[in-house]
LUMMIKE-164891 format. One record per residue: residue in three letters; residue number from 1; x, y, z of N, C-alpha, C in turn. Coordinates in steps of 0.02 Angstrom, whole numbers. Example, Ala and Ser with C-alpha at 12.3 -4.5 7.8 and 13.67 -1.06 7.14 Angstrom:
REM LUMMIKE-164891
  residuo  num     n_X     n_Y     n_Z    ca_X    ca_Y    ca_Z     c_X     c_Y     c_Z
      ALA    1     660    -284     390     615    -225     390     660    -165     390
      SER    2     642    -112     354     684     -53     357     645       2     394
This chain:
REM LUMMIKE-164891
  residuo  num     n_X     n_Y     n_Z    ca_X    ca_Y    ca_Z     c_X     c_Y     c_Z
      UNK    1    4555   -2520   -7514    4492   -2485   -7523    4446   -2496   -7462
      UNK    2    4417   -2443   -7437    4373   -2447   -7379    4309   -2484   -7396
      UNK    3    4291   -2532   -7354    4230   -2570   -7363    4176   -2542   -7316
      UNK    4    4119   -2521   -7344    4066   -2491   -7305    4006   -2538   -7301
      UNK    5    3972   -2535   -7244    3908   -2570   -7236    3859   -2523   -7201
      UNK    6    3796   -2532   -7216    3742   -2496   -7183    3692   -2548   -7160
      UNK    7    3675   -2548   -7097    3625   -2595   -7070    3560   -2558   -7057
      UNK    8    3508   -2579   -7091    3443   -2547   -7082    3419   -2514   -7145
      UNK    9    3374   -2546   -7183    3351   -2519   -7247    3290   -2474   -7240
      UNK   10    3287   -2436   -7185    3235   -2386   -7177    3255   -2322   -7212
      UNK   11    3223   -2267   -7195    3237   -2204   -7229    3309   -2182   -7219
      UNK   12    3332   -2182   -7157    3400   -2158   -7142    3452   -2203   -7175
      UNK   13    3447   -2268   -7165    3497   -2313   -7192    3499   -2314   -7267
      UNK   14    3440   -2311   -7299    3438   -2312   -7373    3469   -2250   -7402
      UNK   15    3456   -2192   -7372    3485   -2129   -7397    3561   -2131   -7390
      UNK   16    3585   -2154   -7332    3658   -2158   -7321    3690   -2206   -7372
      UNK   17    3661   -2265   -7381    3690   -2313   -7427    3690   -2287   -7498
      UNK   18    3637   -2254   -7519    3633   -2227   -7587    3688   -2175   -7599
      UNK   19    3699   -2132   -7551    3750   -2080   -7560    3820   -2111   -7561
      UNK   20    3834   -2158   -7517    3901   -2189   -7516    3914   -2226   -7581
      UNK   21    3861   -2257   -7610    3870   -2295   -7671    3895   -2254   -7730
      UNK   22    3890   -2188   -7725    3914   -2145   -7779    3990   -2143   -7783
      UNK   23    4024   -2160   -7727    4097   -2154   -7726    4133   -2216   -7701
      UNK   24    4096   -2265   -7674    4130   -2323   -7645    4083   -2383   -7644
      UNK   25    4113   -2442   -7633    4074   -2503   -7625    4039   -2502   -7558
      UNK   26    3975   -2518   -7558    3936   -2518   -7496    3883   -2571   -7500
      UNK   27    3868   -2604   -7445    3814   -2652   -7441    3762   -2627   -7391
      UNK   28    3700   -2629   -7411    3644   -2612   -7367    3614   -2677   -7342
      UNK   29    3609   -2685   -7276    3585   -2747   -7246    3517   -2738   -7212
      UNK   30    3477   -2791   -7218    3414   -2795   -7182    3402   -2867   -7160
      UNK   31    3341   -2881   -7140    3327   -2949   -7116    3327   -3000   -7173
      UNK   32    3312   -2978   -7234    3309   -3024   -7291    3332   -2989   -7354
      UNK   33    3346   -3028   -7405    3364   -3000   -7469    3302   -2971   -7502
      UNK   34    3308   -2910   -7528    3252   -2877   -7561    3279   -2818   -7600
      UNK   35    3234   -2781   -7629    3252   -2719   -7663    3203   -2665   -7640
      UNK   36    3231   -2608   -7622    3189   -2551   -7603    3198   -2496   -7655
      UNK   37    3148   -2453   -7658    3151   -2396   -7704    3156   -2333   -7662
      UNK   38    3207   -2293   -7675    3217   -2229   -7641    3194   -2172   -7686
      UNK   39    3147   -2133   -7661    3126   -2072   -7696    3161   -2013   -7664
      UNK   40    3204   -1980   -7702    3240   -1922   -7677    3236   -1868   -7730
      UNK   41    3207   -1811   -7712    3195   -1760   -7763    3140   -1784   -7809
      UNK   42    3154   -1784   -7874    3105   -1807   -7923    3124   -1875   -7952
      UNK   43    3173   -1908   -7922    3200   -1970   -7950    3187   -2029   -7904
      UNK   44    3179   -2088   -7935    3175   -2151   -7899    3238   -2192   -7912
      UNK   45    3265   -2223   -7859    3325   -2263   -7865    3312   -2332   -7835
      UNK   46    3331   -2385   -7870    3324   -2452   -7845    3387   -2470   -7804
      UNK   47    3376   -2492   -7742    3431   -2507   -7697    3424   -2580   -7675
      UNK   48    3477   -2619   -7685    3476   -2689   -7664    3491   -2695   -7589
      UNK   49    3455   -2739   -7556    3465   -2753   -7485    3487   -2825   -7476
      UNK   50    3542   -2835   -7440    3567   -2902   -7427    3544   -2926   -7359
      UNK   51    3542   -2992   -7350    3522   -3021   -7286    3578   -3017   -7236
      UNK   52    3564   -2988   -7179    3615   -2982   -7126    3633   -3051   -7099
      UNK   53    3584   -3097   -7098    3596   -3164   -7071    3642   -3205   -7115
      UNK   54    3643   -3190   -7181    3683   -3229   -7228    3751   -3198   -7241
      UNK   55    3766   -3141   -7211    3828   -3106   -7225    3888   -3143   -7195
      UNK   56    3944   -3145   -7234    4006   -3175   -7210    4065   -3127   -7218
      UNK   57    4052   -3065   -7238    4105   -3016   -7250    4117   -2974   -7187
      UNK   58    4176   -2944   -7185    4190   -2894   -7133    4198   -2826   -7167
      UNK   59    4189   -2773   -7127    4188   -2705   -7155    4229   -2658   -7112
      UNK   60    4252   -2605   -7145    4293   -2555   -7111    4252   -2502   -7076
      UNK   61    4195   -2484   -7107    4151   -2434   -7079    4080   -2461   -7083
      UNK   62    4045   -2461   -7027    3976   -2486   -7025    3931   -2432   -6997
      UNK   63    3881   -2412   -7035    3830   -2366   -7012    3771   -2407   -6988
      UNK   64    3752   -2399   -6925    3696   -2436   -6896    3635   -2391   -6894
      UNK   65    3585   -2408   -6934    3525   -2366   -6940    3461   -2404   -6925
      UNK   66    3467   -2457   -6883    3407   -2491   -6861    3374   -2451   -6805
      UNK   67    3312   -2466   -6792    3279   -2435   -6734    3316   -2454   -6671
      UNK   68    3318   -2408   -6623    3353   -2422   -6561    3323   -2483   -6525
      UNK   69    3258   -2495   -6536    3225   -2553   -6505    3250   -2619   -6535
      UNK   70    3285   -2616   -6592    3310   -2676   -6625    3386   -2683   -6617
      UNK   71    3418   -2636   -6584    3491   -2635   -6581    3519   -2698   -6548
      UNK   72    3491   -2718   -6492    3517   -2777   -6457    3515   -2840   -6500
      UNK   73    3464   -2845   -6543    3456   -2906   -6583    3508   -2913   -6638
      UNK   74    3541   -2859   -6658    3590   -2864   -6712    3662   -2867   -6687
      UNK   75    3671   -2865   -6621    3739   -2864   -6594    3781   -2925   -6615
      UNK   76    3753   -2987   -6616    3794   -3043   -6639    3817   -3035   -6711
      UNK   77    3773   -3011   -6755    3791   -3000   -6825    3843   -2944   -6830
      UNK   78    3835   -2893   -6790    3882   -2837   -6791    3951   -2860   -6769
      UNK   79    3954   -2905   -6721    4018   -2932   -6699    4051   -2972   -6755
      UNK   80    4011   -3011   -6791    4039   -3053   -6844    4064   -3014   -6904
      UNK   81    4035   -2956   -6917    4055   -2917   -6976    4106   -2863   -6960
      UNK   82    4131   -2861   -6899    4180   -2811   -6879    4249   -2843   -6872
      UNK   83    4301   -2804   -6883    4369   -2824   -6867    4396   -2776   -6814
      UNK   84    4459   -2783   -6795    4486   -2744   -6740    4483   -2669   -6751
      UNK   85    4487   -2647   -6814    4488   -2575   -6829    4424   -2549   -6859
      UNK   86    4371   -2588   -6857    4307   -2566   -6884    4280   -2506   -6845
      UNK   87    4257   -2456   -6882    4224   -2398   -6851    4149   -2406   -6860
      UNK   88    4112   -2402   -6805    4040   -2408   -6807    4009   -2340   -6792
      UNK   89    3967   -2317   -6837    3933   -2252   -6829    3859   -2266   -6818
      UNK   90    3837   -2252   -6758    3768   -2264   -6738    3725   -2206   -6761
      UNK   91    3676   -2221   -6803    3633   -2169   -6832    3562   -2177   -6806
      UNK   92    3552   -2157   -6744    3487   -2165   -6711    3471   -2103   -6671
      UNK   93    3407   -2095   -6657    3385   -2041   -6613    3399   -2059   -6540
      UNK   94    3401   -2008   -6498    3405   -2020   -6426    3476   -2022   -6400
      UNK   95    3481   -2043   -6336    3546   -2048   -6302    3544   -2108   -6256
      UNK   96    3603   -2137   -6244    3608   -2191   -6195    3622   -2259   -6226
      UNK   97    3606   -2268   -6291    3613   -2334   -6321    3685   -2354   -6336
      UNK   98    3732   -2307   -6334    3802   -2324   -6344    3827   -2373   -6290
      UNK   99    3793   -2374   -6233    3813   -2420   -6180    3810   -2493   -6204
      UNK  100    3767   -2507   -6253    3761   -2575   -6280    3819   -2592   -6326
      UNK  101    3858   -2541   -6347    3912   -2552   -6395    3980   -2540   -6365
      UNK  102    3986   -2551   -6299    4049   -2536   -6265    4106   -2581   -6289
      UNK  103    4092   -2638   -6320    4144   -2683   -6344    4168   -2663   -6414
      UNK  104    4136   -2614   -6444    4152   -2594   -6513    4185   -2526   -6514
      UNK  105    4217   -2510   -6570    4242   -2442   -6582    4185   -2402   -6613
      UNK  106    4141   -2379   -6570    4077   -2350   -6593    4069   -2278   -6571
      UNK  107    4038   -2238   -6613    4019   -2170   -6597    3946   -2161   -6618
      UNK  108    3914   -2111   -6589    3845   -2096   -6608    3843   -2032   -6649
      UNK  109    3809   -2035   -6706    3800   -1977   -6748    3738   -1939   -6727
      UNK  110    3739   -1874   -6736    3679   -1833   -6731    3649   -1833   -6801
      UNK  111    3589   -1861   -6807    3561   -1876   -6873    3510   -1823   -6894
      UNK  112    3522   -1794   -6952    3474   -1751   -6985    3459   -1780   -7054
      UNK  113    3418   -1831   -7056    3393   -1861   -7118    3320   -1877   -7106
      UNK  114    3276   -1845   -7143    3205   -1855   -7133    3176   -1893   -7192
      UNK  115    3137   -1945   -7177    3107   -1984   -7230    3054   -2031   -7203
      UNK  116    3023   -2068   -7248    2970   -2114   -7229    2977   -2177   -7271
      UNK  117    2971   -2235   -7239    2970   -2298   -7276    2901   -2328   -7272
      UNK  118    2872   -2344   -7330    2809   -2379   -7334    2819   -2441   -7376
      UNK  119    2813   -2500   -7344    2829   -2563   -7378    2901   -2560   -7405
      UNK  120    2910   -2564   -7470    2977   -2563   -7499    2993   -2496   -7533
      UNK  121    2956   -2445   -7514    2965   -2379   -7546    2986   -2329   -7493
      UNK  122    3042   -2296   -7505    3069   -2246   -7458    3064   -2177   -7489
      UNK  123    3032   -2132   -7454    3027   -2063   -7477    3072   -2020   -7433
      UNK  124    3120   -1987   -7465    3165   -1942   -7429    3134   -1872   -7428
      UNK  125    3127   -1843   -7368    3098   -1777   -7361    3150   -1722   -7366
      UNK  126    3198   -1723   -7320    3248   -1669   -7319    3308   -1690   -7278
      UNK  127    3364   -1656   -7290    3426   -1662   -7252    3462   -1728   -7264
      UNK  128    3529   -1724   -7266    3573   -1782   -7271    3636   -1767   -7230
      UNK  129    3627   -1757   -7166    3682   -1735   -7124    3691   -1779   -7063
      UNK  130    3754   -1796   -7049    3772   -1830   -6987    3826   -1789   -6953
      UNK  131    3815   -1771   -6890    3865   -1733   -6851    3900   -1782   -6805
      UNK  132    3967   -1780   -6806    4009   -1829   -6770    4058   -1794   -6723
      UNK  133    4081   -1830   -6672    4131   -1801   -6626    4199   -1795   -6661
      UNK  134    4242   -1753   -6633    4309   -1743   -6661    4349   -1807   -6651
      UNK  135    4375   -1832   -6708    4411   -1895   -6708    4447   -1900   -6775
      UNK  136    4511   -1917   -6775    4549   -1917   -6837    4522   -1967   -6888
      UNK  137    4501   -2026   -6865    4474   -2076   -6911    4408   -2052   -6941
      UNK  138    4366   -2021   -6900    4303   -1995   -6926    4315   -1939   -6976
      UNK  139    4367   -1899   -6964    4385   -1847   -7011    4405   -1876   -7078
      UNK  140    4443   -1932   -7076    4463   -1964   -7139    4403   -1993   -7175
      UNK  141    4356   -2022   -7138    4296   -2049   -7169    4256   -1993   -7202
      UNK  142    4250   -1937   -7167    4215   -1879   -7194    4247   -1855   -7259
      UNK  143    4312   -1853   -7260    4347   -1830   -7320    4338   -1878   -7379
      UNK  144    4336   -1943   -7364    4327   -1992   -7418    4257   -1987   -7449
      UNK  145    4209   -1965   -7410    4140   -1960   -7434    4120   -1889   -7453
      UNK  146    4169   -1846   -7458    4156   -1775   -7470    4122   -1762   -7537
      UNK  147    4133   -1807   -7586    4104   -1797   -7652    4030   -1814   -7655
      UNK  148    4003   -1843   -7602    3932   -1860   -7600    3892   -1802   -7570
      UNK  149    3827   -1810   -7569    3784   -1761   -7537    3770   -1778   -7464
      UNK  150    3803   -1831   -7440    3799   -1848   -7369    3849   -1807   -7331
      UNK  151    3825   -1761   -7289    3870   -1718   -7250    3890   -1753   -7185
      UNK  152    3954   -1769   -7179    3981   -1795   -7117    4021   -1738   -7085
      UNK  153    3990   -1707   -7035    4019   -1648   -7004    4053   -1668   -6939
      UNK  154    4119   -1665   -6937    4156   -1679   -6876    4161   -1613   -6837
      UNK  155    4126   -1610   -6781    4116   -1545   -6747    4143   -1544   -6676
      UNK  156    4179   -1491   -6657    4200   -1483   -6587    4141   -1468   -6541
      UNK  157    4085   -1449   -6571    4024   -1435   -6532    3976   -1495   -6534
      UNK  158    4005   -1555   -6542    3964   -1615   -6549    3915   -1625   -6492
      UNK  159    3938   -1617   -6430    3894   -1630   -6373    3833   -1584   -6374
      UNK  160    3845   -1520   -6389    3789   -1473   -6393    3742   -1493   -6450
      UNK  161    3771   -1516   -6507    3730   -1537   -6563    3688   -1598   -6545
      UNK  162    3717   -1645   -6508    3681   -1704   -6487    3622   -1686   -6442
      UNK  163    3634   -1641   -6396    3580   -1619   -6351    3528   -1578   -6388
      UNK  164    3549   -1536   -6433    3502   -1496   -6471    3454   -1541   -6510
      UNK  165    3482   -1593   -6543    3439   -1640   -6580    3394   -1679   -6533
      UNK  166    3418   -1695   -6474    3376   -1730   -6425    3315   -1687   -6408
      UNK  167    3326   -1622   -6400    3270   -1577   -6385    3224   -1570   -6446
      UNK  168    3253   -1567   -6506    3211   -1566   -6566    3165   -1626   -6567
      UNK  169    3193   -1686   -6554    3153   -1747   -6553    3102   -1747   -6496
      UNK  170    3122   -1719   -6440    3076   -1717   -6383    3010   -1684   -6403
      UNK  171    3014   -1626   -6435    2953   -1590   -6453    2913   -1624   -6507
      UNK  172    2943   -1630   -6567    2905   -1652   -6625    2886   -1726   -6622
      UNK  173    2931   -1768   -6596    2914   -1839   -6591    2858   -1851   -6541
      UNK  174    2859   -1815   -6486    2807   -1825   -6436    2738   -1806   -6462
      UNK  175    2731   -1747   -6491    2665   -1725   -6511    2639   -1763   -6572
      UNK  176    2683   -1783   -6618    2659   -1821   -6675    2640   -1892   -6655
      UNK  177    2677   -1922   -6608    2661   -1990   -6586    2596   -1991   -6546
      UNK  178    2588   -1944   -6500    2529   -1945   -6457    2466   -1923   -6493
      UNK  179    2472   -1881   -6544    2413   -1860   -6582    2402   -1904   -6644
      UNK  180    2452   -1945   -6660    2451   -1984   -6722    2437   -1939   -6782
      UNK  181    2473   -1884   -6784    2466   -1835   -6838    2535   -1813   -6860
      UNK  182    2539   -1788   -6921    2602   -1764   -6948    2617   -1694   -6923
      UNK  183    2667   -1662   -6953    2687   -1595   -6932    2631   -1544   -6939
      UNK  184    2579   -1561   -6977    2520   -1517   -6980    2494   -1499   -6911
      UNK  185    2502   -1544   -6863    2472   -1534   -6797    2500   -1472   -6763
      UNK  186    2560   -1450   -6782    2589   -1390   -6752    2555   -1326   -6776
      UNK  187    2511   -1332   -6825    2472   -1274   -6847    2420   -1254   -6795
      UNK  188    2404   -1300   -6749    2357   -1285   -6696    2393   -1246   -6641
      UNK  189    2370   -1186   -6624    2406   -1145   -6574    2415   -1181   -6508
      UNK  190    2364   -1218   -6487    2369   -1251   -6422    2421   -1308   -6423
      UNK  191    2429   -1341   -6480    2480   -1393   -6486    2549   -1361   -6487
      UNK  192    2556   -1306   -6523    2620   -1271   -6524    2639   -1246   -6455
      UNK  193    2590   -1222   -6417    2603   -1199   -6350    2626   -1257   -6305
      UNK  194    2592   -1314   -6310    2612   -1372   -6272    2683   -1394   -6290
      UNK  195    2698   -1393   -6355    2765   -1412   -6377    2818   -1366   -6349
      UNK  196    2804   -1302   -6348    2852   -1253   -6321    2862   -1265   -6247
      UNK  197    2809   -1279   -6210    2815   -1292   -6138    2856   -1355   -6126
      UNK  198    2847   -1406   -6168    2885   -1467   -6161    2959   -1454   -6175
      UNK  199    2973   -1413   -6225    3042   -1395   -6240    3074   -1356   -6182
      UNK  200    3035   -1314   -6149    3062   -1276   -6092    3084   -1324   -6037
      UNK  201    3045   -1377   -6025    3065   -1426   -5975    3129   -1461   -5997
      UNK  202    3133   -1479   -6061    3194   -1510   -6086    3254   -1465   -6080
      UNK  203    3243   -1401   -6091    3297   -1352   -6086    3325   -1350   -6015
      UNK  204    3282   -1352   -5966    3304   -1352   -5896    3347   -1413   -5881
      UNK  205    3329   -1470   -5909    3368   -1532   -5898    3436   -1525   -5931
      UNK  206    3437   -1498   -5992    3501   -1489   -6027    3548   -1443   -5988
      UNK  207    3520   -1389   -5961    3562   -1343   -5922    3589   -1377   -5859
      UNK  208    3547   -1419   -5828    3570   -1455   -5768    3627   -1503   -5784
      UNK  209    3629   -1526   -5847    3682   -1571   -5870    3743   -1532   -5894
      UNK  210    3741   -1466   -5888    3800   -1426   -5904    3800   -1395   -5974
      UNK  211    3745   -1402   -6011    3742   -1372   -6078    3728   -1297   -6072
      UNK  212    3762   -1259   -6113    3756   -1186   -6111    3703   -1162   -6160
      UNK  213    3641   -1185   -6151    3586   -1165   -6193    3551   -1104   -6162
      UNK  214    3525   -1061   -6205    3487   -1003   -6183    3414   -1011   -6202
      UNK  215    3373    -963   -6181    3302    -965   -6199    3292    -964   -6275
      UNK  216    3340    -936   -6311    3335    -933   -6384    3336   -1003   -6415
      UNK  217    3364   -1051   -6379    3368   -1119   -6405    3299   -1146   -6422
      UNK  218    3250   -1133   -6379    3182   -1156   -6391    3154   -1125   -6455
      UNK  219    3166   -1061   -6464    3141   -1027   -6525    3177   -1053   -6587
      UNK  220    3240   -1070   -6580    3278   -1098   -6637    3248   -1165   -6657
      UNK  221    3228   -1205   -6609    3197   -1270   -6624    3129   -1261   -6657
      UNK  222    3090   -1215   -6631    3025   -1201   -6661    3033   -1177   -6733
      UNK  223    3085   -1137   -6745    3098   -1114   -6813    3112   -1172   -6860
      UNK  224    3146   -1224   -6834    3158   -1284   -6874    3092   -1319   -6890
      UNK  225    3049   -1325   -6840    2984   -1357   -6851    2945   -1322   -6907
      UNK  226    2952   -1257   -6911    2913   -1219   -6961    2938   -1232   -7032
      UNK  227    2997   -1262   -7039    3022   -1279   -7106    2995   -1347   -7130
      UNK  228    2964   -1385   -7084    2941   -1452   -7102    2881   -1448   -7148
      UNK  229    2879   -1492   -7197    2818   -1500   -7238    2763   -1526   -7193
      UNK  230    2702   -1503   -7205    2647   -1522   -7162    2634   -1597   -7159
      UNK  231    2648   -1632   -7214    2634   -1704   -7215    2693   -1745   -7192
      UNK  232    2745   -1712   -7166    2804   -1749   -7141    2790   -1777   -7073
      UNK  233    2804   -1841   -7065    2797   -1873   -7000    2864   -1881   -6966
      UNK  234    2864   -1912   -6908    2926   -1927   -6872    2931   -2003   -6864
      UNK  235    2989   -2026   -6842    2998   -2098   -6832    2947   -2125   -6782
      UNK  236    2934   -2088   -6728    2887   -2112   -6678    2816   -2109   -6704
      UNK  237    2800   -2061   -6746    2733   -2058   -6777    2721   -2120   -6820
      UNK  238    2769   -2136   -6863    2761   -2194   -6906    2759   -2259   -6866
      UNK  239    2796   -2261   -6811    2795   -2321   -6769    2727   -2331   -6735
      UNK  240    2695   -2276   -6715    2629   -2283   -6685    2578   -2307   -6737
      UNK  241    2584   -2283   -6798    2539   -2306   -6851    2549   -2381   -6865
      UNK  242    2612   -2403   -6860    2628   -2473   -6872    2614   -2517   -6812
      UNK  243    2601   -2486   -6754    2587   -2524   -6694    2647   -2560   -6665
      UNK  244    2707   -2532   -6675    2767   -2564   -6650    2795   -2525   -6591
      UNK  245    2846   -2553   -6558    2876   -2520   -6501    2910   -2455   -6521
      UNK  246    2909   -2407   -6476    2938   -2342   -6489    3008   -2336   -6459
      UNK  247    3045   -2287   -6482    3112   -2274   -6456    3110   -2222   -6399
      UNK  248    3052   -2213   -6370    3044   -2158   -6322    3087   -2166   -6260
      UNK  249    3107   -2228   -6244    3147   -2238   -6184    3215   -2203   -6189
      UNK  250    3237   -2189   -6251    3301   -2157   -6262    3294   -2083   -6280
      UNK  251    3233   -2058   -6281    3221   -1987   -6292    3185   -1959   -6231
      UNK  252    3119   -1966   -6228    3081   -1940   -6172    3101   -1975   -6107
      UNK  253    3110   -2041   -6110    3127   -2079   -6050    3196   -2060   -6023
      UNK  254    3244   -2050   -6068    3311   -2030   -6046    3309   -1961   -6013
      UNK  255    3271   -1916   -6042    3264   -1849   -6012    3230   -1852   -5944
      UNK  256    3180   -1894   -5938    3146   -1901   -5873    3194   -1928   -5820
      UNK  257    3235   -1977   -5839    3284   -2004   -5791    3333   -1950   -5769
      UNK  258    3356   -1909   -5815    3402   -1855   -5798    3368   -1802   -5755
      UNK  259    3305   -1788   -5768    3268   -1740   -5727    3264   -1764   -5655
      UNK  260    3252   -1828   -5647    3248   -1856   -5579    3316   -1854   -5544
      UNK  261    3369   -1866   -5583    3437   -1863   -5555    3451   -1794   -5527
      UNK  262    3427   -1743   -5562    3439   -1674   -5540    3381   -1646   -5498
      UNK  263    3333   -1689   -5481    3276   -1670   -5440    3238   -1611   -5470
      UNK  264    3228   -1614   -5535    3190   -1562   -5570    3117   -1582   -5576
      UNK  265    3074   -1534   -5573    3002   -1545   -5582    2985   -1536   -5656
      UNK  266    2960   -1589   -5687    2943   -1588   -5759    2874   -1618   -5769
      UNK  267    2821   -1583   -5749    2754   -1613   -5751    2731   -1633   -5821
      UNK  268    2745   -1592   -5871    2721   -1608   -5938    2759   -1668   -5967
      UNK  269    2825   -1670   -5957    2864   -1727   -5979    2840   -1791   -5944
      UNK  270    2824   -1786   -5880    2802   -1845   -5843    2736   -1872   -5871
      UNK  271    2690   -1827   -5888    2626   -1849   -5918    2638   -1883   -5985
      UNK  272    2681   -1852   -6026    2695   -1881   -6092    2727   -1950   -6085
      UNK  273    2774   -1957   -6038    2806   -2022   -6027    2755   -2074   -6004
      UNK  274    2708   -2053   -5961    2656   -2100   -5938    2614   -2124   -5997
      UNK  275    2594   -2078   -6041    2554   -2097   -6099    2592   -2142   -6147
      UNK  276    2656   -2127   -6156    2697   -2168   -6201    2710   -2237   -6170
      UNK  277    2717   -2239   -6104    2724   -2303   -6069    2660   -2344   -6078
      UNK  278    2603   -2311   -6074    2539   -2344   -6085    2534   -2373   -6155
      UNK  279    2559   -2336   -6203    2559   -2361   -6272    2600   -2426   -6277
      UNK  280    2657   -2428   -6243    2702   -2485   -6247    2676   -2546   -6209
      UNK  281    2631   -2535   -6161    2612   -2587   -6114    2584   -2650   -6150
      UNK  282    2616   -2707   -6138    2597   -2772   -6165    2593   -2772   -6241
      UNK  283    2631   -2728   -6273    2631   -2726   -6347    2686   -2771   -6375
C-alpha cells in the first residue's frame, strides 16, 4: 500500500491531505502536533497534523506544500522520511526552487488550489488541481488518486502550464501584495491596466525563454482573474498581512533575472521588484 505524506498544513497542504485521506493513508505534517479545520464548500472537516520533528516513518509519495522561504529548513526532515524510490511533488508557486532538491526524486507541480489559513482554520476558495510533467510513476499516482476530487493532471504541455501559472502569479500576487488588498483591487481600472502592463512584460520574458505564447495569453489570464471572488487573497497578500518573508524571489525575482539574461527592458517589473525588496529588507 502506498504511504503518502503532506508537509505543510496551510491551505494547499490541508486540501491535498484531505482529498488523499478519502482513498489512502496519509499524514499531514507541520511544526507541531495540532488539529486544523478545513472549510470546503459548506462543510467543516477536522484534520490532524503531526509533528515533522517527531516523525520516524518513511513514505512513498511526499507532497511538499510549505512556503518556498521555508523549503531549506525542512530538507533534513525530508531526507529522513524518504527512501530510494520516494517521489516528492513540490507544490509551491514560482520557479527555480527545484535546485534545492537535486538529491531527491522530485518534480514541481503547477498548483491551482486557492485558500486562506487563519490560525487553525483553513478556508478553501476554489480549484483542486496539480499539473505534473509526463512520467510513468506520476501517471500511476494520478490513477491511484483518481477517485478523489484532487486532479493530478500529467500533461505533455507541462512547461507551458508552469510558465502560464508563473505569469498568473506575477500579476495577481504583485498587485495584492503591494496594495495589501484582495482581488477587489482589480475592480479599479488603473490597477487592472497596471496588471496588464506587468503581464505584457512577463510575456516578453516567456517568449525569450522559448515559450510559444501569444498576445491572447494575457487576456486569458485576465479572464481567470475575473472569476476570483472579490475577497479572495493570494499567498503573497496574506504574507504581507502577517509580516513574514515573501516568495517573490521565485516569482518576480526569477522573472527579473531572466529578463536581464535576455537583456530585456522591464521597467514596471523592476519597480515592483524594488518595492518588494524594500518590504523584505531587514525583516
